[in-house]
C-alpha positions as CSV (number, residue, x, y, z in Angstrom):
1,X,-0.1,-0.2,0.2
2,X,2.7,2.2,-0.3
3,X,3.6,4.5,2.4
4,X,-0.6,4.4,2.9
5,X,-1.2,3.3,6.5
6,X,-5.2,2.2,7.1
7,X,-6.5,1.5,9.6
8,X,-10.1,-0.8,10.2
9,X,-12.3,-0.7,12.6
10,X,-15.6,-3.4,12.8
11,X,-17.6,-3.1,15.5
12,X,-14.4,-1.3,17.9
13,X,-12.0,-3.7,17.6
14,X,-9.0,-3.3,15.2
15,X,-9.2,-6.0,12.2
16,X,-6.2,-7.8,12.7
17,X,-3.8,-9.7,9.6
18,X,-6.0,-12.4,8.8
19,X,-9.2,-9.7,8.3
20,X,-7.0,-7.4,5.9
21,X,-5.5,-10.5,4.5
22,X,-9.3,-11.1,2.4
23,X,-9.5,-7.7,2.0
24,X,-10.3,-6.6,-1.4
25,X,-10.7,-3.1,-1.5
26,X,-11.9,-0.3,0.8
27,X,-12.9,2.8,-0.7
28,X,-14.0,5.5,1.6
29,X,-15.5,9.3,0.6
30,X,-16.0,12.7,1.8
31,X,-17.8,15.5,0.0
32,X,-19.1,18.5,0.2
33,X,-23.0,18.2,0.1
34,X,-23.1,14.9,0.6
35,X,-22.8,11.8,4.0
36,X,-19.2,11.3,4.2
37,X,-19.6,7.3,3.2
38,X,-17.7,3.9,3.4
39,X,-17.4,1.1,1.3
40,X,-15.1,-2.3,1.9
41,X,-15.3,-5.5,-0.3
42,X,-13.7,-8.5,1.4
43,X,-13.5,-12.2,-0.3
44,X,-16.4,-15.0,0.7
45,X,-15.1,-18.3,0.8
46,X,-18.2,-20.9,1.7
47,X,-18.1,-23.7,4.2
48,X,-18.3,-27.2,4.7
49,X,-22.4,-26.7,5.7
50,X,-22.8,-24.4,2.4
51,X,-23.0,-21.0,5.0
52,X,-20.4,-18.4,2.9
53,X,-18.7,-16.5,6.2
54,X,-16.7,-13.8,6.5
55,X,-15.2,-11.1,8.7
56,X,-17.5,-9.1,7.4
57,X,-20.1,-10.8,9.2
58,X,-20.8,-8.5,12.2
59,X,-21.3,-5.7,9.9
60,X,-24.6,-6.8,8.8
61,X,-26.0,-6.2,12.3
62,X,-28.0,-3.0,10.7
63,X,-25.9,0.5,12.1
64,X,-22.7,-1.7,13.7
65,X,-20.1,0.6,13.9
66,X,-17.5,1.1,11.4
67,X,-14.2,3.0,11.3
68,X,-11.4,3.3,8.4
69,X,-8.3,5.2,9.2
70,X,-6.3,7.0,6.1
71,X,-2.2,8.3,7.0
72,X,0.5,9.3,5.1
73,X,2.8,12.0,5.3
74,X,1.6,13.1,8.5
75,X,-1.8,14.1,7.4
76,X,-4.9,11.8,8.0
77,X,-8.8,11.3,7.1
78,X,-10.9,9.2,9.7
79,X,-14.0,8.0,8.5
80,X,-16.7,7.1,11.6
81,X,-19.9,5.8,10.9
82,X,-22.4,2.5,10.8
83,X,-23.9,0.4,8.3
84,X,-26.6,0.7,6.4
85,X,-26.1,-2.0,3.2
86,X,-24.3,-4.9,2.7
87,X,-24.3,-7.5,-0.7
88,X,-23.2,-10.6,-1.2
89,X,-21.6,-11.0,-5.4
90,X,-21.2,-15.5,-4.8
91,X,-20.3,-17.4,-7.7
92,X,-19.0,-21.1,-6.8
93,X,-17.1,-21.2,-9.7
94,X,-14.9,-18.0,-8.7
95,X,-14.2,-15.6,-6.3
96,X,-17.3,-14.6,-4.6
97,X,-17.2,-11.2,-2.0
98,X,-19.3,-9.5,0.7
99,X,-19.1,-5.6,0.3
100,X,-20.7,-3.5,3.3
101,X,-21.8,-0.2,2.4
102,X,-21.5,2.3,5.5
103,X,-22.2,6.3,6.4
104,X,-21.1,8.2,8.5
105,X,-23.0,9.1,12.1
106,X,-25.7,11.8,10.5
107,X,-27.4,8.6,10.5
108,X,-28.1,9.3,14.0
109,X,-29.4,12.5,12.7
110,X,-31.1,11.6,9.9
111,X,-33.3,8.4,11.6
112,X,-36.2,10.6,13.2
113,X,-38.6,13.1,11.6
114,X,-40.2,15.2,14.2
115,X,-41.5,19.0,15.0
116,X,-40.1,21.1,16.6
117,X,-41.1,25.0,17.3
118,X,-37.7,27.2,17.7
119,X,-39.2,30.5,19.2
120,X,-36.7,33.4,19.1
121,X,-33.3,32.0,17.9
122,X,-31.0,32.2,15.5
123,X,-30.5,29.5,13.0
124,X,-27.0,29.4,13.6
125,X,-28.3,28.9,17.4
126,X,-30.2,25.6,16.5
127,X,-27.7,24.1,14.3
128,X,-25.2,24.0,17.4
129,X,-28.1,22.7,19.6
130,X,-28.8,20.2,17.5
131,X,-25.1,19.1,17.5
132,X,-24.9,19.2,21.0
133,X,-27.9,16.9,21.7
134,X,-26.5,14.0,19.6
135,X,-23.4,15.0,21.4
136,X,-21.0,16.3,19.1
137,X,-18.7,18.9,19.1
138,X,-20.0,22.2,17.2
139,X,-18.3,24.7,15.0
140,X,-20.6,26.9,14.3
141,X,-20.5,30.3,12.3
142,X,-23.0,33.1,13.2
143,X,-26.2,33.5,11.6
144,X,-28.5,37.1,12.2
145,X,-30.8,37.2,15.2
146,X,-33.6,35.8,15.5
147,X,-37.7,37.1,15.2
148,X,-39.5,37.9,17.7
149,X,-41.6,34.8,18.8
150,X,-44.6,37.3,19.0
151,X,-43.8,37.4,15.7
152,X,-42.6,34.4,13.8
153,X,-41.6,31.1,15.4
154,X,-39.3,28.5,13.0
155,X,-41.0,24.6,13.3
156,X,-38.7,22.4,12.3
157,X,-41.2,19.6,10.1
158,X,-38.6,16.7,9.8
159,X,-35.5,14.9,10.7
160,X,-32.4,17.4,12.6
161,X,-30.4,16.5,10.3
162,X,-32.4,17.5,7.5
163,X,-33.5,20.8,9.2
164,X,-29.8,21.7,9.3
165,X,-29.0,20.9,5.5
166,X,-31.8,23.1,5.1
167,X,-30.8,25.8,7.3
168,X,-27.4,25.8,5.9
169,X,-28.4,26.1,2.4
170,X,-30.6,29.5,3.1
171,X,-27.0,31.2,4.1
172,X,-25.4,29.9,1.7
173,X,-23.6,27.5,4.0
174,X,-22.3,24.0,4.2
175,X,-23.7,21.9,6.7
176,X,-21.2,18.0,7.6
177,X,-19.9,16.2,10.3
178,X,-16.0,15.3,10.1
179,X,-14.4,12.8,12.8
180,X,-10.8,13.5,14.4
181,X,-7.9,10.7,14.5
182,X,-9.7,9.9,18.2
183,X,-12.8,9.4,16.8
184,X,-14.8,12.4,18.3
185,X,-16.9,13.9,15.5
186,X,-17.8,17.5,14.9
187,X,-21.0,18.7,13.7
188,X,-19.5,21.8,10.9
189,X,-22.1,24.5,10.0
190,X,-20.7,27.5,8.6
191,X,-19.6,29.3,5.1
192,X,-16.9,27.5,2.9
193,X,-13.5,29.0,2.5
194,X,-12.1,29.2,-1.4
195,X,-9.8,32.0,-0.3
196,X,-8.1,29.5,2.5
197,X,-4.4,28.5,2.0
198,X,-4.6,25.7,-0.1
199,X,-3.8,22.3,1.7
200,X,-1.2,21.6,-1.2
201,X,-0.7,21.5,-4.6
202,X,-1.5,19.2,-7.8
203,X,0.5,19.1,-10.9
204,X,-2.6,17.6,-13.7
205,X,-1.7,18.1,-17.4
206,X,1.5,17.3,-18.4
207,X,2.9,17.1,-14.2
208,X,1.2,13.3,-14.3
209,X,-0.1,13.7,-10.7
210,X,-3.4,12.1,-12.9
211,X,-3.2,10.2,-16.3
212,X,-5.7,11.9,-17.0
213,X,-8.6,15.0,-16.1
214,X,-11.3,16.3,-17.3
215,X,-12.3,20.4,-16.8
216,X,-15.9,21.9,-17.6
217,X,-16.8,25.2,-17.7
218,X,-20.3,26.4,-17.2
219,X,-19.3,30.3,-18.7
220,X,-23.0,31.1,-17.5
221,X,-23.1,29.9,-14.0
222,X,-23.3,32.6,-11.9
223,X,-26.5,35.1,-11.1
224,X,-26.7,37.9,-9.7
225,X,-29.3,37.8,-7.2
226,X,-31.8,40.5,-6.2
227,X,-34.4,40.3,-3.4
228,X,-37.6,42.0,-1.4
229,X,-38.6,41.6,1.0
230,X,-40.2,43.0,4.3
231,X,-40.0,41.7,7.8
232,X,-43.1,41.3,10.1
233,X,-44.7,44.5,11.6
234,X,-41.7,46.5,9.6
235,X,-42.7,49.4,7.8
236,X,-40.6,49.3,4.9
237,X,-38.8,46.8,2.6
238,X,-35.5,45.1,2.9
239,X,-33.9,45.2,-0.4
240,X,-30.4,42.8,-1.8
241,X,-28.0,43.4,-4.7
242,X,-25.5,40.7,-4.5
243,X,-22.8,39.8,-7.9
244,X,-21.7,37.0,-6.0
245,X,-18.5,37.9,-6.9
246,X,-17.0,39.2,-3.5
247,X,-15.0,35.1,-3.1
248,X,-13.4,34.7,-6.6
249,X,-11.0,32.3,-6.6
250,X,-9.5,34.1,-9.6
251,X,-8.7,37.1,-11.8
252,X,-12.3,36.2,-13.8
253,X,-15.1,35.7,-11.8
254,X,-17.9,33.6,-13.8
255,X,-20.5,35.8,-11.0
256,X,-23.3,37.6,-12.3
257,X,-23.9,36.3,-16.0
258,X,-27.2,36.3,-15.1
259,X,-30.0,38.1,-12.9
260,X,-33.2,36.5,-10.8
261,X,-34.9,37.1,-8.2
262,X,-34.9,35.4,-4.7
263,X,-38.3,33.7,-4.9
264,X,-39.8,32.6,-1.5
265,X,-39.2,28.8,-2.2
266,X,-35.7,30.0,-2.4
267,X,-34.6,30.7,0.9
268,X,-37.5,29.4,4.0
269,X,-38.8,31.1,6.7
270,X,-37.7,34.7,7.6
271,X,-33.9,35.5,6.5
272,X,-32.0,38.6,6.3
273,X,-32.7,39.0,2.3
274,X,-28.8,40.7,2.0
275,X,-27.2,37.0,3.7
276,X,-28.8,35.3,2.1
277,X,-28.9,36.7,-1.6
278,X,-25.2,36.7,-1.1
279,X,-24.6,33.3,0.0
280,X,-27.1,32.1,-3.2
281,X,-24.5,34.5,-5.9
282,X,-21.8,32.6,-4.1
283,X,-23.0,29.4,-4.8
284,X,-23.9,30.0,-8.2
285,X,-20.7,31.1,-9.5
286,X,-19.0,27.9,-8.8
287,X,-19.1,26.9,-13.3
288,X,-15.8,25.2,-12.9
289,X,-15.8,21.4,-12.6
290,X,-12.6,19.2,-12.3
291,X,-12.6,15.7,-11.8
292,X,-9.1,13.6,-11.9
293,X,-8.4,10.1,-10.4
294,X,-5.0,11.1,-8.4
295,X,-1.7,8.9,-8.3
296,X,-1.1,9.2,-5.0
297,X,2.4,7.2,-4.5
298,X,3.4,10.3,-6.9
299,X,2.0,13.5,-5.7
300,X,2.3,12.4,-1.8
301,X,-1.0,14.1,-0.6
302,X,-3.8,12.9,1.0
303,X,-6.5,15.0,-0.3
304,X,-8.9,16.2,1.9
305,X,-12.8,17.5,1.2
306,X,-14.1,21.0,2.1
307,X,-10.8,22.7,2.0
308,X,-8.4,24.6,-1.0
309,X,-5.5,22.8,-3.7
310,X,-3.5,24.3,-5.4
311,X,-4.0,23.0,-8.9
312,X,-0.5,23.8,-11.9
313,X,0.3,22.1,-15.3
314,X,-3.2,23.4,-17.3
315,X,-2.3,26.6,-17.9
316,X,-2.9,30.0,-17.5
317,X,-6.7,29.7,-17.7
318,X,-7.4,26.7,-15.5
319,X,-4.5,26.6,-13.6
320,X,-4.8,28.1,-10.0
321,X,-6.7,27.2,-6.0
322,X,-9.5,25.4,-6.9
323,X,-11.9,23.8,-3.8
324,X,-12.4,20.0,-2.9
325,X,-16.2,19.3,-3.1
326,X,-15.3,15.4,-3.0
327,X,-12.6,12.8,-2.5
328,X,-13.2,8.8,-2.9
329,X,-10.2,7.3,-1.6
330,X,-10.0,3.7,-3.0
331,X,-7.8,2.0,-1.0
332,X,-5.8,-1.7,-1.8
333,X,-3.0,-3.7,0.0
334,X,-1.2,-2.8,-2.9
335,X,-2.3,0.8,-4.0
336,X,-4.0,3.8,-2.6
337,X,-6.3,6.1,-5.4
338,X,-7.5,9.0,-4.7
339,X,-10.8,9.9,-7.0
340,X,-11.6,13.9,-7.0
341,X,-13.9,16.7,-7.7
342,X,-12.7,19.8,-7.4
343,X,-15.0,23.3,-7.8
344,X,-13.9,26.7,-9.0
345,X,-15.5,30.3,-9.4
346,X,-13.7,32.2,-11.7
347,X,-10.8,31.6,-14.2
348,X,-7.0,32.5,-14.4
349,X,-4.0,30.9,-13.2
350,X,-3.3,31.9,-9.3
351,X,-0.7,30.6,-6.9
352,X,2.9,30.1,-8.7
353,X,2.0,30.8,-12.2
354,X,0.2,27.3,-14.6
């Protein structure tokens, strides 16, 4: 597995050498707008009784804990979740396998639909309360103050997780869970950070870090967002006009290529129209999507989603900083490949040249 070290825990017990010998593949994926997931595939062989036992059998019990930790050159990623699906592929004359899919601890937050009133609270306070009630740490960016509960009360109708995600979309935030090396999980609710320091560099094109890269650019992606709402009991309307170009990652922003009006269904409930319009306009500007399968041995870089990376080797239009939208680690006993999706809201080289 080159210099990538993998730890696999099934129901709190670290997998031993015999378990890893039967391993075919592990896929661990983190993404900006979806729950983290892991998929473990192992060989199964028939026994004398006609059964197909596997070292993954404990995971066939619903919601059994599974942890996958990848470490390389001082960087690490840990998946912490529960078994959600099992697939047997049985072939009496060939290789038979059992594959188990696990989803991160958002399953805890997505387990029960409920109706809850949240009188007079900021949306960020609601998210923080939900995280702490589920025994998670909380990393939350504040949203504007809540409205007078005698005038407007936010009603949650759905699971905790769907409610938090709905609140995040309203402000242009991201909401996700992330486990540290010890297994402690933090709930995140805050804006993305496209201008943060890159976590490393990828040399694509003729750089050799990936055999092939595909870049798609929606040249008309960005929306200028205009909003107008009258708050409860107010005598005048509040207006907003957001271009979404204040966080451009390069010289030529893809923002504001057309204009849209913020409709009531675009930001449910009572909102600060200026902040909501800005978040929606910024999000629409991400018109550049780059996909590649990265050779981890060559880069030596363990990429993390929701962070930036500097891409070089693609010329003056496409090289520069990208936000890592998705990373899928594909790990066997011999190799480690990273399938990445990167996004960008502008064109033009940034960093240290193309």
